[in-house]
N, C-alpha and C positions, 0 to 999 in steps of 0.2 A: 506494500500499500504506500508506504513511503517512499519507495523507488519510483512509484507511478506518479506521486505529486510532483517529485523532483525533475523527471524527465518531462513532465507537463509544463514545469515552470520555466526549464531551458528551450525546449521547443517553442512553446508559446512566446516566450520574450524575445527569442531570436527571431522568430515570423515578425512580431510586432515592430522590432525594430528595424527590418526589412522592408516592412512594408511603410515604416516613416522613410526609408531612405529611398527606395525607389519609388514610393507612390505618392507619399506626403505632399503637402501642398506647403509653397515658399512664401504664400502671403499672409499666413497667419489666421485665415478665416476658420481653417478647419480644428476644431478642438480636441481632435484624438490625434491627429498627423501631423501638427503643426510643429509638436515639441517632441525629442525621441524619449525622453523618461516617461511622459503619458502613455505613448505608442507602446513603448516596453512592459510597461505595467499592464496596460490593458491586455496586451498580448499573453502575456504569463497568466493573468487570471483567467483570462478564455481557456487557456492550455490547461490549467488544473482543472477547472470546470467539465471540460472534454475527457480529460484523463482519467478522472475519478468516476465518470459517468458509465465506464466499460466494467463489466465484473468478470 
């Protein structure tokens, strides 16, 4: 269970940062993709939610 959470955080955080880096908006108008920390945290939370939803 702990390993699943750690993998979810790492994978989700990496995908969140990748989303900021390659898709994010530079104008600052997008609240989720205009700052790398917010995108990474959002991705990590989603990664944990997805990883823990499987049995």
